[in-house]
N, CA, C and O atoms as a GROMACS GRO file, in nm:
protein
  616
    1MET      N    1  14.271   6.352  -7.787
    1MET     CA    2  14.201   6.478  -7.812
    1MET      C    3  14.056   6.452  -7.878
    1MET      O    4  14.031   6.377  -7.974
    2PRO      N    5  13.969   6.530  -7.806
    2PRO     CA    6  13.822   6.493  -7.861
    2PRO      C    7  13.797   6.545  -7.990
    2PRO      O    8  13.856   6.645  -8.030
    3ASN      N    9  13.699   6.475  -8.068
    3ASN     CA   10  13.659   6.512  -8.196
    3ASN      C   11  13.506   6.509  -8.207
    3ASN      O   12  13.437   6.413  -8.172
    4ILE      N   13  13.458   6.631  -8.264
    4ILE     CA   14  13.306   6.626  -8.276
    4ILE      C   15  13.270   6.544  -8.385
    4ILE      O   16  13.148   6.530  -8.389
    5HIS      N   17  13.339   6.478  -8.488
    5HIS     CA   18  13.298   6.385  -8.586
    5HIS      C   19  13.308   6.244  -8.543
    5HIS      O   20  13.240   6.156  -8.594
    6ASP      N   21  13.405   6.222  -8.437
    6ASP     CA   22  13.412   6.094  -8.384
    6ASP      C   23  13.410   6.098  -8.236
    6ASP      O   24  13.515   6.063  -8.180
    7PRO      N   25  13.319   6.130  -8.167
    7PRO     CA   26  13.318   6.164  -8.021
    7PRO      C   27  13.310   6.041  -7.940
    7PRO      O   28  13.243   5.946  -7.980
    8GLU      N   29  13.375   6.040  -7.828
    8GLU     CA   30  13.357   5.935  -7.727
    8GLU      C   31  13.259   5.958  -7.637
    8GLU      O   32  13.276   6.042  -7.548
    9PHE      N   33  13.137   5.883  -7.649
    9PHE     CA   34  13.020   5.925  -7.567
    9PHE      C   35  13.044   5.865  -7.418
    9PHE      O   36  13.079   5.748  -7.403
   10ASP      N   37  13.026   5.943  -7.324
   10ASP     CA   38  13.055   5.900  -7.189
   10ASP      C   39  12.927   5.922  -7.097
   10ASP      O   40  12.934   5.894  -6.977
   11VAL      N   41  12.825   5.965  -7.146
   11VAL     CA   42  12.707   5.977  -7.063
   11VAL      C   43  12.567   5.923  -7.157
   11VAL      O   44  12.563   5.933  -7.280
   12ALA      N   45  12.476   5.874  -7.087
   12ALA     CA   46  12.366   5.822  -7.179
   12ALA      C   47  12.253   5.827  -7.076
   12ALA      O   48  12.262   5.811  -6.954
   13GLN      N   49  12.140   5.854  -7.155
   13GLN     CA   50  12.010   5.893  -7.092
   13GLN      C   51  11.908   5.794  -7.176
   13GLN      O   52  11.912   5.793  -7.300
   14ASP      N   53  11.825   5.719  -7.112
   14ASP     CA   54  11.728   5.641  -7.146
   14ASP      C   55  11.597   5.639  -7.094
   14ASP      O   56  11.551   5.528  -7.067
   15ALA      N   57  11.522   5.748  -7.072
   15ALA     CA   58  11.407   5.749  -6.991
   15ALA      C   59  11.308   5.829  -7.093
   15ALA      O   60  11.279   5.948  -7.078
   16ALA      N   61  11.262   5.753  -7.192
   16ALA     CA   62  11.162   5.817  -7.302
   16ALA      C   63  11.078   5.922  -7.240
   16ALA      O   64  11.032   5.915  -7.126
   17PRO      N   65  11.063   6.012  -7.316
   17PRO     CA   66  11.138   6.052  -7.444
   17PRO      C   67  11.261   6.099  -7.450
   17PRO      O   68  11.305   6.140  -7.557
   18TYR      N   69  11.330   6.101  -7.343
   18TYR     CA   70  11.449   6.182  -7.317
   18TYR      C   71  11.571   6.073  -7.324
   18TYR      O   72  11.636   6.037  -7.226
   19ALA      N   73  11.589   6.030  -7.453
   19ALA     CA   74  11.694   5.926  -7.490
   19ALA      C   75  11.811   5.996  -7.573
   19ALA      O   76  11.783   6.057  -7.677
   20TRP      N   77  11.923   5.988  -7.531
   20TRP     CA   78  12.050   6.041  -7.588
   20TRP      C   79  12.172   5.978  -7.537
   20TRP      O   80  12.181   5.917  -7.431
   21ARG      N   81  12.270   6.001  -7.624
   21ARG     CA   82  12.396   5.980  -7.573
   21ARG      C   83  12.486   6.110  -7.575
   21ARG      O   84  12.462   6.198  -7.657
   22ARG      N   85  12.583   6.119  -7.489
   22ARG     CA   86  12.645   6.258  -7.485
   22ARG      C   87  12.805   6.244  -7.467
   22ARG      O   88  12.859   6.168  -7.386
   23ALA      N   89  12.860   6.314  -7.542
   23ALA     CA   90  13.015   6.313  -7.524
   23ALA      C   91  13.055   6.461  -7.468
   23ALA      O   92  13.030   6.559  -7.539
   24ARG      N   93  13.107   6.476  -7.363
   24ARG     CA   94  13.139   6.592  -7.289
   24ARG      C   95  13.289   6.631  -7.338
   24ARG      O   96  13.391   6.604  -7.274
   25LEU      N   97  13.286   6.698  -7.460
   25LEU     CA   98  13.398   6.726  -7.519
   25LEU      C   99  13.486   6.838  -7.449
   25LEU      O  100  13.609   6.835  -7.453
   26GLY      N  101  13.412   6.937  -7.385
   26GLY     CA  102  13.488   7.049  -7.321
   26GLY      C  103  13.550   6.993  -7.201
   26GLY      O  104  13.654   7.047  -7.165
   27ARG      N  105  13.508   6.901  -7.134
   27ARG     CA  106  13.562   6.839  -7.021
   27ARG      C  107  13.694   6.754  -7.067
   27ARG      O  108  13.803   6.767  -7.011
   28ALA      N  109  13.671   6.677  -7.164
   28ALA     CA  110  13.780   6.608  -7.233
   28ALA      C  111  13.891   6.670  -7.268
   28ALA      O  112  14.003   6.619  -7.257
   29ALA      N  113  13.866   6.801  -7.320
   29ALA     CA  114  13.968   6.886  -7.386
   29ALA      C  115  14.035   6.973  -7.271
   29ALA      O  116  14.126   7.051  -7.301
   30GLY      N  117  13.989   6.959  -7.136
   30GLY     CA  118  14.033   7.030  -7.029
   30GLY      C  119  13.974   7.172  -7.015
   30GLY      O  120  14.022   7.249  -6.932
   31SER      N  121  13.880   7.208  -7.086
   31SER     CA  122  13.818   7.349  -7.059
   31SER      C  123  13.755   7.364  -6.913
   31SER      O  124  13.705   7.269  -6.853
   32ARG      N  125  13.762   7.475  -6.871
   32ARG     CA  126  13.722   7.502  -6.719
   32ARG      C  127  13.578   7.590  -6.727
   32ARG      O  128  13.481   7.562  -6.657
   33ALA      N  129  13.582   7.703  -6.825
   33ALA     CA  130  13.490   7.797  -6.817
   33ALA      C  131  13.373   7.780  -6.918
   33ALA      O  132  13.265   7.839  -6.909
   34LEU      N  133  13.406   7.692  -7.015
   34LEU     CA  134  13.309   7.657  -7.122
   34LEU      C  135  13.293   7.511  -7.133
   34LEU      O  136  13.387   7.431  -7.136
   35GLY      N  137  13.155   7.480  -7.141
   35GLY     CA  138  13.129   7.343  -7.159
   35GLY      C  139  13.086   7.319  -7.306
   35GLY      O  140  13.031   7.411  -7.367
   36ALA      N  141  13.109   7.189  -7.371
   36ALA     CA  142  13.096   7.148  -7.505
   36ALA      C  143  13.048   7.025  -7.498
   36ALA      O  144  13.117   6.942  -7.438
   37SER      N  145  12.920   6.982  -7.560
   37SER     CA  146  12.896   6.850  -7.565
   37SER      C  147  12.841   6.817  -7.693
   37SER      O  148  12.780   6.907  -7.751
   38VAL      N  149  12.854   6.689  -7.756
   38VAL     CA  150  12.780   6.636  -7.864
   38VAL      C  151  12.681   6.555  -7.823
   38VAL      O  152  12.712   6.455  -7.758
   39PHE      N  153  12.561   6.578  -7.848
   39PHE     CA  154  12.441   6.484  -7.822
   39PHE      C  155  12.395   6.398  -7.953
   39PHE      O  156  12.383   6.455  -8.062
   40ALA      N  157  12.373   6.281  -7.939
   40ALA     CA  158  12.315   6.206  -8.046
   40ALA      C  159  12.180   6.156  -8.000
   40ALA      O  160  12.168   6.075  -7.908
   41LEU      N  161  12.077   6.206  -8.069
   41LEU     CA  162  11.936   6.182  -8.052
   41LEU      C  163  11.890   6.071  -8.138
   41LEU      O  164  11.920   6.075  -8.257
   42PRO      N  165  11.816   5.968  -8.088
   42PRO     CA  166  11.769   5.880  -8.182
   42PRO      C  167  11.633   5.934  -8.242
   42PRO      O  168  11.590   6.035  -8.187
   43PRO      N  169  11.559   5.880  -8.343
   43PRO     CA  170  11.437   5.921  -8.375
   43PRO      C  171  11.357   5.911  -8.267
   43PRO      O  172  11.377   5.826  -8.179
   44GLY      N  173  11.250   6.005  -8.265
   44GLY     CA  174  11.137   6.015  -8.144
   44GLY      C  175  11.194   6.065  -8.009
   44GLY      O  176  11.114   6.068  -7.916
   45SER      N  177  11.308   6.098  -7.989
   45SER     CA  178  11.358   6.144  -7.852
   45SER      C  179  11.377   6.296  -7.839
   45SER      O  180  11.382   6.366  -7.940
   46ALA      N  181  11.388   6.344  -7.722
   46ALA     CA  182  11.426   6.469  -7.700
   46ALA      C  183  11.553   6.489  -7.596
   46ALA      O  184  11.596   6.399  -7.523
   47THR      N  185  11.599   6.603  -7.603
   47THR     CA  186  11.718   6.619  -7.496
   47THR      C  187  11.680   6.628  -7.361
   47THR      O  188  11.720   6.550  -7.275
   48PHE      N  189  11.602   6.724  -7.342
   48PHE     CA  190  11.547   6.759  -7.201
   48PHE      C  191  11.410   6.811  -7.219
   48PHE      O  192  11.380   6.833  -7.337
   49PRO      N  193  11.315   6.837  -7.126
   49PRO     CA  194  11.201   6.912  -7.133
   49PRO      C  195  11.236   7.046  -7.176
   49PRO      O  196  11.353   7.080  -7.190
   50LEU      N  197  11.122   7.133  -7.200
   50LEU     CA  198  11.133   7.264  -7.225
   50LEU      C  199  11.190   7.332  -7.094
   50LEU      O  200  11.137   7.317  -6.984
   51HIS      N  201  11.303   7.409  -7.115
   51HIS     CA  202  11.370   7.465  -6.981
   51HIS      C  203  11.446   7.575  -7.017
   51HIS      O  204  11.484   7.597  -7.132
   52ALA      N  205  11.469   7.648  -6.915
   52ALA     CA  206  11.549   7.769  -6.926
   52ALA      C  207  11.667   7.769  -6.826
   52ALA      O  208  11.646   7.725  -6.713
   53HIS      N  209  11.783   7.814  -6.858
   53HIS     CA  210  11.898   7.847  -6.771
   53HIS      C  211  11.884   7.991  -6.727
   53HIS      O  212  11.870   8.082  -6.808
   54LEU      N  213  11.890   8.007  -6.600
   54LEU     CA  214  11.885   8.144  -6.532
   54LEU      C  215  12.022   8.205  -6.536
   54LEU      O  216  12.040   8.326  -6.541
   55HIS      N  217  12.128   8.104  -6.534
   55HIS     CA  218  12.257   8.177  -6.529
   55HIS      C  219  12.359   8.162  -6.638
   55HIS      O  220  12.456   8.236  -6.651
   56ASN      N  221  12.324   8.039  -6.733
   56ASN     CA  222  12.400   8.000  -6.821
   56ASN      C  223  12.355   8.010  -6.950
   56ASN      O  224  12.236   7.988  -6.976
   57GLU      N  225  12.442   8.046  -7.045
   57GLU     CA  226  12.402   8.080  -7.185
   57GLU      C  227  12.452   7.948  -7.252
   57GLU      O  228  12.551   7.885  -7.215
   58GLU      N  229  12.357   7.909  -7.371
   58GLU     CA  230  12.413   7.792  -7.458
   58GLU      C  231  12.408   7.849  -7.587
   58GLU      O  232  12.351   7.954  -7.616
   59LEU      N  233  12.476   7.766  -7.669
   59LEU     CA  234  12.484   7.799  -7.813
   59LEU      C  235  12.482   7.644  -7.884
   59LEU      O  236  12.562   7.552  -7.860
   60LEU      N  237  12.383   7.642  -7.967
   60LEU     CA  238  12.356   7.509  -8.035
   60LEU      C  239  12.414   7.512  -8.182
   60LEU      O  240  12.403   7.611  -8.254
   61VAL      N  241  12.472   7.405  -8.216
   61VAL     CA  242  12.519   7.389  -8.362
   61VAL      C  243  12.455   7.263  -8.407
   61VAL      O  244  12.481   7.159  -8.347
   62VAL      N  245  12.374   7.264  -8.509
   62VAL     CA  246  12.329   7.140  -8.554
   62VAL      C  247  12.451   7.070  -8.652
   62VAL      O  248  12.501   7.117  -8.754
   63LEU      N  249  12.475   6.958  -8.592
   63LEU     CA  250  12.584   6.884  -8.683
   63LEU      C  251  12.533   6.797  -8.780
   63LEU      O  252  12.599   6.782  -8.883
   64SER      N  253  12.417   6.732  -8.764
   64SER     CA  254  12.365   6.631  -8.862
   64SER      C  255  12.214   6.623  -8.820
   64SER      O  256  12.173   6.635  -8.705
   65GLY      N  257  12.143   6.604  -8.922
   65GLY     CA  258  11.982   6.577  -8.898
   65GLY      C  259  11.923   6.702  -8.901
   65GLY      O  260  11.978   6.807  -8.933
   66THR      N  261  11.786   6.681  -8.859
   66THR     CA  262  11.682   6.794  -8.855
   66THR      C  263  11.602   6.800  -8.741
   66THR      O  264  11.481   6.774  -8.736
   67PRO      N  265  11.697   6.844  -8.626
   67PRO     CA  266  11.601   6.860  -8.499
   67PRO      C  267  11.496   6.961  -8.500
   67PRO      O  268  11.510   7.057  -8.575
   68THR      N  269  11.381   6.951  -8.421
   68THR     CA  270  11.292   7.038  -8.411
   68THR      C  271  11.303   7.109  -8.265
   68THR      O  272  11.308   7.049  -8.158
   69LEU      N  273  11.308   7.255  -8.283
   69LEU     CA  274  11.327   7.350  -8.179
   69LEU      C  275  11.191   7.410  -8.133
   69LEU      O  276  11.114   7.465  -8.212
   70ARG      N  277  11.168   7.397  -8.011
   70ARG     CA  278  11.032   7.444  -7.953
   70ARG      C  279  11.081   7.573  -7.843
   70ARG      O  280  11.174   7.554  -7.764
   71VAL      N  281  11.018   7.684  -7.849
   71VAL     CA  282  11.068   7.781  -7.754
   71VAL      C  283  10.945   7.824  -7.670
   71VAL      O  284  10.834   7.776  -7.694
   72LEU      N  285  10.964   7.903  -7.583
   72LEU     CA  286  10.876   7.921  -7.464
   72LEU      C  287  10.726   7.975  -7.509
   72LEU      O  288  10.636   7.965  -7.425
   73ASP      N  289  10.701   8.022  -7.620
   73ASP     CA  290  10.574   8.074  -7.651
   73ASP      C  291  10.504   7.956  -7.748
   73ASP      O  292  10.398   7.975  -7.809
   74GLY      N  293  10.576   7.835  -7.754
   74GLY     CA  294  10.515   7.724  -7.818
   74GLY      C  295  10.561   7.697  -7.966
   74GLY      O  296  10.544   7.593  -8.029
   75THR      N  297  10.620   7.805  -8.006
   75THR     CA  298  10.668   7.813  -8.151
   75THR      C  299  10.760   7.692  -8.183
   75THR      O  300  10.846   7.660  -8.100
   76THR      N  301  10.748   7.630  -8.287
   76THR     CA  302  10.846   7.532  -8.328
   76THR      C  303  10.897   7.554  -8.456
   76THR      O  304  10.830   7.618  -8.536
   77ARG      N  305  11.013   7.508  -8.486
   77ARG     CA  306  11.090   7.534  -8.615
   77ARG      C  307  11.185   7.408  -8.636
   77ARG      O  308  11.259   7.372  -8.545
   78VAL      N  309  11.182   7.348  -8.750
   78VAL     CA  310  11.282   7.239  -8.784
   78VAL      C  311  11.419   7.312  -8.822
   78VAL      O  312  11.425   7.405  -8.902
   79LEU      N  313  11.516   7.265  -8.762
   79LEU     CA  314  11.637   7.314  -8.791
   79LEU      C  315  11.726   7.241  -8.888
   79LEU      O  316  11.721   7.119  -8.870
   80ALA      N  317  11.803   7.279  -8.983
   80ALA     CA  318  11.882   7.223  -9.073
   80ALA      C  319  12.028   7.193  -9.037
   80ALA      O  320  12.078   7.269  -8.955
   81SER      N  321  12.093   7.106  -9.079
   81SER     CA  322  12.228   7.082  -9.060
   81SER      C  323  12.316   7.223  -9.070
   81SER      O  324  12.305   7.304  -9.162
   82GLY      N  325  12.395   7.236  -8.972
   82GLY     CA  326  12.480   7.370  -8.992
   82GLY      C  327  12.430   7.483  -8.930
   82GLY      O  328  12.509   7.576  -8.912
   83GLU      N  329  12.296   7.496  -8.886
   83GLU     CA  330  12.236   7.624  -8.827
   83GLU      C  331  12.292   7.618  -8.674
   83GLU      O  332  12.310   7.514  -8.610
   84VAL      N  333  12.314   7.742  -8.631
   84VAL     CA  334  12.350   7.781  -8.493
   84VAL      C  335  12.240   7.859  -8.439
   84VAL      O  336  12.181   7.939  -8.511
   85VAL      N  337  12.205   7.840  -8.312
   85VAL     CA  338  12.110   7.908  -8.236
   85VAL      C  339  12.170   7.934  -8.100
   85VAL      O  340  12.232   7.849  -8.036
   86ALA      N  341  12.148   8.048  -8.064
   86ALA     CA  342  12.188   8.098  -7.919
   86ALA      C  343  12.056   8.094  -7.837
   86ALA      O  344  11.945   8.126  -7.877
   87PHE      N  345  12.092   8.043  -7.703
   87PHE     CA  346  12.004   8.034  -7.592
   87PHE      C  347  12.042   8.115  -7.484
   87PHE      O  348  12.117   8.066  -7.399
   88VAL      N  349  11.996   8.254  -7.471
   88VAL     CA  350  12.040   8.356  -7.366
   88VAL      C  351  11.990   8.294  -7.239
   88VAL      O  352  11.897   8.213  -7.233
   89ALA      N  353  12.063   8.340  -7.137
   89ALA     CA  354  12.006   8.319  -6.996
   89ALA      C  355  11.891   8.382  -6.963
   89ALA      O  356  11.873   8.502  -6.986
   90GLY      N  357  11.797   8.298  -6.900
   90GLY     CA  358  11.680   8.354  -6.847
   90GLY      C  359  11.570   8.300  -6.930
   90GLY      O  360  11.593   8.223  -7.023
   91LEU      N  361  11.438   8.345  -6.895
   91LEU     CA  362  11.322   8.275  -6.972
   91LEU      C  363  11.325   8.302  -7.124
   91LEU      O  364  11.264   8.225  -7.199
   92ALA      N  365  11.391   8.405  -7.171
   92ALA     CA  366  11.394   8.434  -7.308
   92ALA      C  367  11.472   8.314  -7.391
   92ALA      O  368  11.449   8.290  -7.509
   93GLY      N  369  11.552   8.255  -7.325
   93GLY     CA  370  11.639   8.125  -7.382
   93GLY      C  371  11.586   8.003  -7.367
   93GLY      O  372  11.651   7.905  -7.403
   94ALA      N  373  11.453   7.988  -7.307
   94ALA     CA  374  11.386   7.853  -7.289
   94ALA      C  375  11.388   7.789  -7.428
   94ALA      O  376  11.370   7.854  -7.531
   95HIS      N  377  11.411   7.651  -7.422
   95HIS     CA  378  11.421   7.580  -7.543
   95HIS      C  379  11.387   7.420  -7.512
   95HIS      O  380  11.396   7.373  -7.399
   96GLU      N  381  11.353   7.356  -7.609
   96GLU     CA  382  11.344   7.217  -7.603
   96GLU      C  383  11.389   7.168  -7.734
   96GLU      O  384  11.360   7.242  -7.828
   97LEU      N  385  11.451   7.067  -7.760
   97LEU     CA  386  11.496   7.008  -7.875
   97LEU      C  387  11.474   6.856  -7.901
   97LEU      O  388  11.523   6.768  -7.830
   98ARG      N  389  11.406   6.838  -7.995
   98ARG     CA  390  11.336   6.689  -8.022
   98ARG      C  391  11.398   6.656  -8.168
   98ARG      O  392  11.446   6.732  -8.253
   99ASN      N  393  11.383   6.521  -8.170
   99ASN     CA  394  11.409   6.444  -8.304
   99ASN      C  395  11.287   6.387  -8.357
   99ASN      O  396  11.255   6.271  -8.331
  100GLU      N  397  11.209   6.473  -8.440
  100GLU     CA  398  11.100   6.412  -8.492
  100GLU      C  399  11.108   6.344  -8.637
  100GLU      O  400  11.012   6.312  -8.706
  101SER      N  401  11.246   6.331  -8.668
  101SER     CA  402  11.278   6.285  -8.796
  101SER      C  403  11.290   6.106  -8.786
  101SER      O  404  11.272   6.042  -8.683
  102SER      N  405  11.317   6.061  -8.893
  102SER     CA  406  11.354   5.910  -8.904
  102SER      C  407  11.506   5.878  -8.891
  102SER      O  408  11.539   5.760  -8.886
  103ALA      N  409  11.591   5.967  -8.886
  103ALA     CA  410  11.729   5.970  -8.871
  103ALA      C  411  11.787   6.017  -8.738
  103ALA      O  412  11.726   6.103  -8.675
  104GLU      N  413  11.885   5.974  -8.698
  104GLU     CA  414  11.971   6.027  -8.580
  104GLU      C  415  11.992   6.171  -8.604
  104GLU      O  416  12.015   6.208  -8.719
  105VAL      N  417  11.988   6.250  -8.511
  105VAL     CA  418  12.028   6.394  -8.502
  105VAL      C  419  12.158   6.403  -8.415
  105VAL      O  420  12.174   6.336  -8.313
  106ARG      N  421  12.249   6.491  -8.466
  106ARG     CA  422  12.373   6.499  -8.371
  106ARG      C  423  12.378   6.650  -8.350
  106ARG      O  424  12.369   6.719  -8.452
  107LEU      N  425  12.390   6.706  -8.240
  107LEU     CA  426  12.402   6.846  -8.184
  107LEU      C  427  12.533   6.874  -8.103
  107LEU      O  428  12.583   6.793  -8.025
  108LEU      N  429  12.579   6.993  -8.130
  108LEU     CA  430  12.701   7.026  -8.065
  108LEU      C  431  12.634   7.150  -7.959
  108LEU      O  432  12.587   7.252  -8.009
  109ILE      N  433  12.637   7.131  -7.828
  109ILE     CA  434  12.591   7.245  -7.744
  109ILE      C  435  12.712   7.296  -7.668
  109ILE      O  436  12.784   7.219  -7.603
  110VAL      N  437  12.735   7.434  -7.678
  110VAL     CA  438  12.844   7.491  -7.613
  110VAL      C  439  12.778   7.572  -7.512
  110VAL      O  440  12.675   7.634  -7.540
  111SER      N  441  12.843   7.579  -7.367
  111SER     CA  442  12.760   7.664  -7.276
  111SER      C  443  12.867   7.714  -7.181
  111SER      O  444  12.975   7.659  -7.159
  112THR      N  445  12.819   7.836  -7.122
  112THR     CA  446  12.915   7.881  -7.014
  112THR      C  447  12.885   7.789  -6.896
  112THR      O  448  12.784   7.719  -6.897
  113MET      N  449  12.977   7.789  -6.787
  113MET     CA  450  12.983   7.681  -6.685
  113MET      C  451  12.970   7.747  -6.545
  113MET      O  452  13.055   7.729  -6.458
  114VAL      N  453  12.857   7.828  -6.526
  114VAL     CA  454  12.840   7.899  -6.401
  114VAL      C  455  12.753   7.816  -6.304
  114VAL      O  456  12.658   7.746  -6.340
  115ALA      N  457  12.794   7.832  -6.176
  115ALA     CA  458  12.729   7.783  -6.078
  115ALA      C  459  12.730   7.889  -5.949
  115ALA      O  460  12.826   7.961  -5.924
  116PRO      N  461  12.622   7.885  -5.880
  116PRO     CA  462  12.498   7.796  -5.885
  116PRO      C  463  12.412   7.812  -6.005
  116PRO      O  464  12.415   7.915  -6.072
  117GLU      N  465  12.338   7.717  -6.031
  117GLU     CA  466  12.263   7.727  -6.147
  117GLU      C  467  12.094   7.714  -6.123
  117GLU      O  468  12.055   7.633  -6.040
  118VAL      N  469  12.014   7.781  -6.184
  118VAL     CA  470  11.865   7.766  -6.152
  118VAL      C  471  11.794   7.737  -6.302
  118VAL      O  472  11.799   7.819  -6.393
  119ASN      N  473  11.736   7.622  -6.310
  119ASN     CA  474  11.649   7.597  -6.424
  119ASN      C  475  11.507   7.627  -6.406
  119ASN      O  476  11.455   7.623  -6.295
  120VAL      N  477  11.444   7.657  -6.511
  120VAL     CA  478  11.301   7.674  -6.495
  120VAL      C  479  11.244   7.569  -6.599
  120VAL      O  480  11.290   7.559  -6.713
  121PHE      N  481  11.134   7.488  -6.547
  121PHE     CA  482  11.076   7.382  -6.649
  121PHE      C  483  10.931   7.430  -6.656
  121PHE      O  484  10.851   7.400  -6.568
  122PRO      N  485  10.895   7.511  -6.770
  122PRO     CA  486  10.761   7.575  -6.773
  122PRO      C  487  10.657   7.476  -6.785
  122PRO      O  488  10.548   7.492  -6.730
  123ASP      N  489  10.691   7.353  -6.868
  123ASP     CA  490  10.583   7.269  -6.906
  123ASP      C  491  10.539   7.181  -6.780
  123ASP      O  492  10.425   7.138  -6.767
  124THR      N  493  10.642   7.158  -6.687
  124THR     CA  494  10.621   7.073  -6.561
  124THR      C  495  10.593   7.154  -6.436
  124THR      O  496  10.549   7.103  -6.333
  125GLY      N  497  10.625   7.297  -6.452
  125GLY     CA  498  10.604   7.391  -6.326
  125GLY      C  499  10.701   7.353  -6.225
  125GLY      O  500  10.667   7.337  -6.108
  126GLU      N  501  10.824   7.337  -6.266
  126GLU     CA  502  10.931   7.284  -6.175
  126GLU      C  503  11.045   7.383  -6.177
  126GLU      O  504  11.070   7.443  -6.281
  127LEU      N  505  11.112   7.401  -6.071
  127LEU     CA  506  11.238   7.477  -6.064
  127LEU      C  507  11.339   7.365  -6.008
  127LEU      O  508  11.310   7.271  -5.933
  128TRP      N  509  11.460   7.396  -6.062
  128TRP     CA  510  11.578   7.303  -6.015
  128TRP      C  511  11.690   7.413  -5.981
  128TRP      O  512  11.720   7.508  -6.053
  129VAL      N  513  11.746   7.379  -5.852
  129VAL     CA  514  11.851   7.468  -5.798
  129VAL      C  515  11.947   7.386  -5.767
  129VAL      O  516  11.923   7.288  -5.697
  130ARG      N  517  12.075   7.413  -5.816
  130ARG     CA  518  12.193   7.327  -5.764
  130ARG      C  519  12.323   7.422  -5.763
  130ARG      O  520  12.338   7.521  -5.836
  131ASP      N  521  12.403   7.379  -5.678
  131ASP     CA  522  12.528   7.467  -5.651
  131ASP      C  523  12.654   7.407  -5.735
  131ASP      O  524  12.768   7.438  -5.703
  132TYR      N  525  12.632   7.333  -5.826
  132TYR     CA  526  12.735   7.276  -5.902
  132TYR      C  527  12.703   7.301  -6.054
  132TYR      O  528  12.585   7.318  -6.086
  133VAL      N  529  12.798   7.304  -6.144
  133VAL     CA  530  12.780   7.349  -6.277
  133VAL      C  531  12.691   7.239  -6.361
  133VAL      O  532  12.717   7.119  -6.351
  134PRO      N  533  12.596   7.283  -6.435
  134PRO     CA  534  12.514   7.191  -6.521
  134PRO      C  535  12.602   7.111  -6.598
  134PRO      O  536  12.707   7.160  -6.639
  135GLY      N  537  12.568   6.975  -6.625
  135GLY     CA  538  12.643   6.887  -6.716
  135GLY      C  539  12.760   6.819  -6.647
  135GLY      O  540  12.821   6.734  -6.711
  136THR      N  541  12.798   6.847  -6.522
  136THR     CA  542  12.894   6.805  -6.451
  136THR      C  543  12.847   6.706  -6.340
  136THR      O  544  12.730   6.718  -6.304
  137ASP      N  545  12.922   6.612  -6.283
  137ASP     CA  546  12.881   6.518  -6.180
  137ASP      C  547  12.857   6.602  -6.069
  137ASP      O  548  12.934   6.697  -6.057
  138PRO      N  549  12.762   6.585  -5.978
  138PRO     CA  550  12.741   6.648  -5.854
  138PRO      C  551  12.833   6.596  -5.745
  138PRO      O  552  12.854   6.476  -5.731
  139PRO      N  553  12.886   6.687  -5.671
  139PRO     CA  554  12.972   6.652  -5.558
  139PRO      C  555  12.895   6.582  -5.463
  139PRO      O  556  12.773   6.597  -5.467
  140ALA      N  557  12.953   6.497  -5.363
  140ALA     CA  558  12.888   6.430  -5.258
  140ALA      C  559  12.796   6.522  -5.165
  140ALA      O  560  12.689   6.483  -5.117
  141ASP      N  561  12.845   6.634  -5.148
  141ASP     CA  562  12.767   6.722  -5.064
  141ASP      C  563  12.703   6.842  -5.131
  141ASP      O  564  12.692   6.950  -5.075
  142ALA      N  565  12.658   6.815  -5.263
  142ALA     CA  566  12.588   6.909  -5.345
  142ALA      C  567  12.462   6.939  -5.282
  142ALA      O  568  12.395   6.857  -5.219
  143PHE      N  569  12.429   7.080  -5.306
  143PHE     CA  570  12.289   7.134  -5.284
  143PHE      C  571  12.219   7.113  -5.410
  143PHE      O  572  12.258   7.172  -5.510
  144ASP      N  573  12.120   7.037  -5.414
  144ASP     CA  574  12.058   6.983  -5.541
  144ASP      C  575  11.924   6.971  -5.510
  144ASP      O  576  11.890   6.864  -5.460
  145VAL      N  577  11.824   7.072  -5.532
  145VAL     CA  578  11.684   7.079  -5.488
  145VAL      C  579  11.592   7.110  -5.600
  145VAL      O  580  11.613   7.209  -5.670
  146ARG      N  581  11.484   7.026  -5.623
  146ARG     CA  582  11.369   7.049  -5.726
  146ARG      C  583  11.253   7.080  -5.654
  146ARG      O  584  11.218   7.005  -5.562
  147ALA      N  585  11.183   7.187  -5.685
  147ALA     CA  586  11.063   7.231  -5.637
  147ALA      C  587  10.954   7.275  -5.734
  147ALA      O  588  10.981   7.290  -5.853
  148PRO      N  589  10.838   7.295  -5.689
  148PRO     CA  590  10.727   7.329  -5.778
  148PRO      C  591  10.757   7.496  -5.790
  148PRO      O  592  10.816   7.556  -5.700
  149LEU      N  593  10.715   7.554  -5.894
  149LEU     CA  594  10.707   7.680  -5.916
  149LEU      C  595  10.575   7.738  -5.882
  149LEU      O  596  10.472   7.678  -5.913
  150PRO      N  597  10.573   7.845  -5.824
  150PRO     CA  598  10.456   7.932  -5.797
  150PRO      C  599  10.355   7.933  -5.935
  150PRO      O  600  10.404   7.962  -6.044
  151ALA      N  601  10.240   7.906  -5.926
  151ALA     CA  602  10.141   7.897  -6.057
  151ALA      C  603  10.140   7.994  -6.149
  151ALA      O  604  10.101   7.969  -6.264
  152ASP      N  605  10.183   8.116  -6.112
  152ASP     CA  606  10.177   8.237  -6.202
  152ASP      C  607  10.330   8.277  -6.269
  152ASP      O  608  10.351   8.374  -6.342
  153ASP      N  609  10.415   8.191  -6.231
  153ASP     CA  610  10.568   8.233  -6.277
  153ASP      C  611  10.607   8.215  -6.424
  153ASP      O  612  10.695   8.283  -6.476
  154CYS      N  613  10.530   8.111  -6.494
  154CYS     CA  614  10.565   8.088  -6.637
  154CYS      C  615  10.442   8.101  -6.724
  154CYS      O  616  10.450   8.086  -6.845
   0.00000   0.00000   0.00000
């Protein structure tokens, strides 16, 4: 049975500044409609670029450390252990999570698991469209396209 305090990390990313370990707890527990992952972020790293999910909602729970949250208007805020933040579907839920501290940060992210999914990356002007659920392994015949956004969309 998965445990948020002692997760079995099954995915890793190491492409600075996006360096993290991820334990897909929802999958391990047998969930189908909800995803739940623990992310461990070393100092100086981030989970993903500023992004919005157009179909999926996410809920963040800070398990330990002090991550920095940045939202679409550029506002940043240091979060404390135990804080809970919702990221609604759509541009209003755009977010970036960074670890600007000197200690590891642990995050629990719970999400709906809707496909197809469209992600918008305002900083890079990119759109990502896929016919599989975010956070899952794409099937061999997946539709998975990244394209530039029109200049005035974000």
